[in-house]
N, C-alpha and C positions, 0 to 999 in steps of 0.2 A: 268561655263559659265556666264559671268557678262552681257554680251550685247545679247539681243534677236537677233537671225539670222533674216535675211529677207528670206521668203521662194519663191522660184520661182517654175515654172512648172518642171523645170529640177531635182528638188528634188524628183519628182513623176514619173520619166521616167524609173525607174529600178525596179527590183524585190522587193528590202528591201529598207526602208527609211534611209536615211544616219545618222539621230540623233537617240539617245536612249531616253527611257521615263525618265524624270528628273522633276525637280520643274518647268521647262518651257514647256515640252512636256507631254501631256496625250494622249494615244491612246486608241481608241474604235474599237473593230472588227465590230460592228453593231450599228445601230441606233434604239433605242426603244422611241417611244413617250411618253410612260408611264414613263421614266427615265428622262423626261426634267428637273424636279427640281434638280435632281442630277447633270446633266450637267450644270445648273445654279450655283450650288455651286461650281463646278470646275471653272467656268469663274470668279466667285466673288474672289475667292482665287488668281487667276492671277491678278485680277485688285488690289488686296491688296499686291501684291509683285511686281516684276519686269516685268510681263507680261508674256504671254504664249500662247501657241496653244492648243486647244482640237481638234484632228484630228480623223475623222471617217473613218473606212475602213482599219485599220493598226491593225494587232495583236499584242500580246505582245512580239513576236520574231522580229518586225520591218517589217514582210512581207506586202506588199500592197495587200490587199485581195479585195478592192472595196467595196461599199455598195449600196444598193438599198434602196430608201425611196420614198413611194408614194408622188406624185408631191403635191397633196393636203395637205398632212401633214408637207412637207417641207415648203411650203407657210405659213402655219400656224405659225411653229416654228419660221420663219425668221420675220414674223410680230410682234410675241410675244418678240422676241429680240430687235428688233427695238423700240417697244414700252416702254420696260424697260428702253433702253439707252435714248430714248427721254423725258419720263416723270419722269426721277429719280430724287428723292429728297435726299441729303445726310444730314442725321441728326446728330446734334453733340451737346455737351454741353459745355458751356462756363465754365472754371475752376475758375475764379474769383467769379461768381455769381450763378454758377450752373443751369443757364437759358438755356432751350433747344432752339436751333436754327435750322433752316432750310435753306439750300443753294440749290439754284436752277441753 
């Protein structure tokens, strides 16, 4: 699959999700706040490739099982993700001079 599909609510209207896990889809049955660094790893791998979806509430058989997250925790998670995106700095190294550069 070369192009990342656009997901709509209709993709979640059935018992099973219409796509399989792949390099563009990662399913998690539940959300555990302690696993947040691992989720960030998955998001980074998507950013370093063609993109992808990390979807909670789907098990490995593609069954939509839903997920419950404490509202205070989800707010904290969303704020952390926003902060990472808004304040990111991409570090690189110039090949010709070996100088470290920062792109904002």
